[in-house]
C-alpha positions in Angstrom: 75.0 4.2 163.8 77.7 1.6 162.9 77.9 0.8 159.2 76.2 -2.6 159.3 73.2 -1.3 161.3 72.9 1.9 159.1 72.9 -0.1 155.9 70.5 -2.7 157.3 68.0 0.1 158.1 68.4 1.4 154.5 67.5 -2.0 153.2 64.4 -2.1 155.4 63.5 1.4 154.2 64.1 0.4 150.5 66.7 3.2 150.2 68.8 1.6 147.4 70.4 4.9 146.3 71.4 5.6 149.9 73.0 2.1 150.2 74.9 2.6 146.9 76.1 6.1 147.9 77.3 4.9 151.4 78.9 1.8 150.0 80.6 3.9 147.3 82.0 6.3 149.9 83.3 3.4 152.0 85.1 1.6 149.2 86.4 4.9 147.6 88.5 5.4 150.8 89.4 1.8 151.1 92.9 1.9 149.4 94.1 4.7 151.6 93.1 3.0 154.8 95.5 1.1 157.1 95.4 -2.7 156.7 93.7 -3.1 160.0 90.9 -0.7 159.0 90.5 -2.4 155.6 90.0 -5.7 157.5 87.5 -4.1 159.8 85.5 -2.9 156.7 85.5 -6.3 155.2 84.3 -7.8 158.5 81.6 -5.1 158.8 80.2 -6.1 155.3 80.2 -9.7 156.3 78.4 -8.9 159.5 75.8 -6.9 157.5 75.2 -9.8 155.1 74.7 -12.2 157.9 72.2 -10.0 159.6 70.1 -9.4 156.5 67.0 -11.4 155.8 67.2 -13.8 152.8 64.9 -11.5 150.9 67.6 -8.7 151.0 70.7 -10.8 150.5 70.4 -11.0 146.7 70.1 -7.2 146.5 73.2 -6.9 148.8 75.2 -9.1 146.5 74.2 -7.0 143.4 75.4 -3.8 145.2 78.5 -5.2 146.9 79.9 -7.7 144.4 81.8 -5.2 142.3 83.4 -3.3 145.2 84.6 -6.6 146.6 85.9 -7.7 143.3 87.8 -4.4 143.1 89.4 -5.1 146.5 90.3 -8.6 145.5 92.1 -7.5 142.3 94.0 -4.7 144.0 94.7 -5.9 147.5 98.3 -6.7 148.4 97.9 -8.0 151.9 97.3 -11.7 152.2 95.4 -11.3 155.5 92.8 -9.3 153.6 92.8 -11.2 150.3 91.8 -14.4 152.2 88.6 -13.1 153.9 87.7 -11.1 150.7 87.9 -14.1 148.4 86.2 -16.4 150.9 83.4 -13.9 151.2 83.1 -13.6 147.4 82.8 -17.4 147.0 80.2 -17.4 149.8 78.2 -14.9 147.8 78.3 -17.2 144.8 76.9 -20.0 146.9 73.9 -17.8 147.7 73.4 -16.7 144.1 73.2 -20.3 142.8 70.1 -21.3 144.7 68.5 -18.0 143.5 69.3 -19.2 139.9 71.3 -16.0 139.3 74.1 -17.7 137.3 75.0 -14.6 135.4 76.4 -12.7 138.4 77.8 -15.9 139.9 79.7 -16.7 136.8 81.1 -13.2 136.6 82.4 -13.4 140.1 84.0 -16.8 139.5 85.5 -15.6 136.2 87.1 -12.7 138.0 88.4 -14.9 140.8 89.9 -17.3 138.2 91.5 -14.5 136.2 93.1 -13.1 139.4 94.2 -16.6 140.4 95.9 -17.2 137.0 97.7 -13.9 137.1 99.0 -14.5 140.6 100.0 -18.1 139.7 102.0 -16.9 136.7 103.9 -14.5 139.0 104.4 -17.3 141.6 102.6 -15.1 144.1 101.6 -16.8 147.4 98.1 -15.2 147.1 97.3 -17.6 144.3 97.1 -20.4 146.9 94.7 -18.4 148.9 92.3 -18.0 146.0 92.6 -21.7 145.1 91.8 -22.8 148.6 88.8 -20.3 148.8 87.3 -21.8 145.7 87.9 -25.4 146.7 86.6 -25.1 150.3 83.9 -22.5 149.7 81.8 -24.4 147.2 80.4 -27.1 149.4 78.3 -30.2 148.7 75.0 -28.3 148.7 76.2 -26.0 145.9 77.7 -28.8 144.0 74.4 -30.7 144.1 72.4 -27.7 142.8 74.9 -27.2 140.0 74.8 -30.9 139.0 71.0 -31.0 139.1 70.8 -28.0 136.9 73.3 -29.6 134.4 70.8 -32.5 134.3 67.8 -30.2 133.9 65.5 -30.4 130.9 65.4 -26.6 130.9 68.0 -25.8 128.2 68.7 -22.3 129.5 69.2 -23.5 133.1 71.4 -26.3 131.9 73.5 -23.9 129.8 74.0 -21.5 132.7 75.0 -24.2 135.1 77.4 -25.7 132.6 78.9 -22.2 131.9 79.5 -21.7 135.7 81.1 -25.2 136.0 83.3 -24.4 133.1 84.5 -21.2 134.7 85.4 -23.0 137.9 88.3 -24.7 136.2 90.0 -27.6 137.9 87.7 -27.2 141.0 84.9 -28.8 139.0 86.9 -31.8 137.7 85.9 -34.3 140.4 82.3 -33.2 140.1 82.2 -33.7 136.4 84.0 -37.1 136.5 81.4 -38.2 139.1 78.6 -37.2 136.7 80.2 -39.2 133.8 80.5 -42.3 136.0 77.1 -42.2 137.6 74.6 -40.5 135.2 72.4 -42.6 132.9 71.3 -39.7 130.7 73.6 -39.6 127.6 73.1 -35.8 127.0 74.2 -35.0 130.6 77.2 -37.3 130.4 78.1 -35.7 127.0 77.8 -32.2 128.5 80.0 -33.2 131.5 82.6 -34.8 129.2 82.7 -31.7 127.0 83.2 -29.4 130.0 85.9 -31.7 131.4 87.9 -31.6 128.1 87.8 -27.8 128.1 89.0 -27.3 131.6 
């Protein structure tokens, strides 16, 4: 069976070790493959994610996040960097509604680290990462983050603030909007502190 169908069946069977082994084998060969084959592998993973029920998507992200981050940090081809980073940002937008800020923040932090490194080298791939972050985190994700920053749950507020802080300049207009419109002093103060530290 094709990779997406095979892995999807493993999810249905609860065969996590099989998923991890097959995924590991795929990404172990990844650097040696031709660019066209690497692109097909990325597309196959995206297809798999789209076909999975919501119940399995979080498990998918936990298994596939690190291999995709490895590709993102090592890949030289812009045509592969673009879909890889776009997909990673999409995974973040799925993690946030689940409340899994720890993994979401780790993915964003790695993207930002790679962006800063490429920017220092004046590498055109820096622009790809920047665009992926700006375009990928849409209004729905923004609203969830801001609502969690306003939350009375201190742990949830802290996690959302941490992720906003890791977003860097992408979060600036969101935080400015909170400062202008929010009545709660604590929330305004949190937003102002994050804005100063960006």
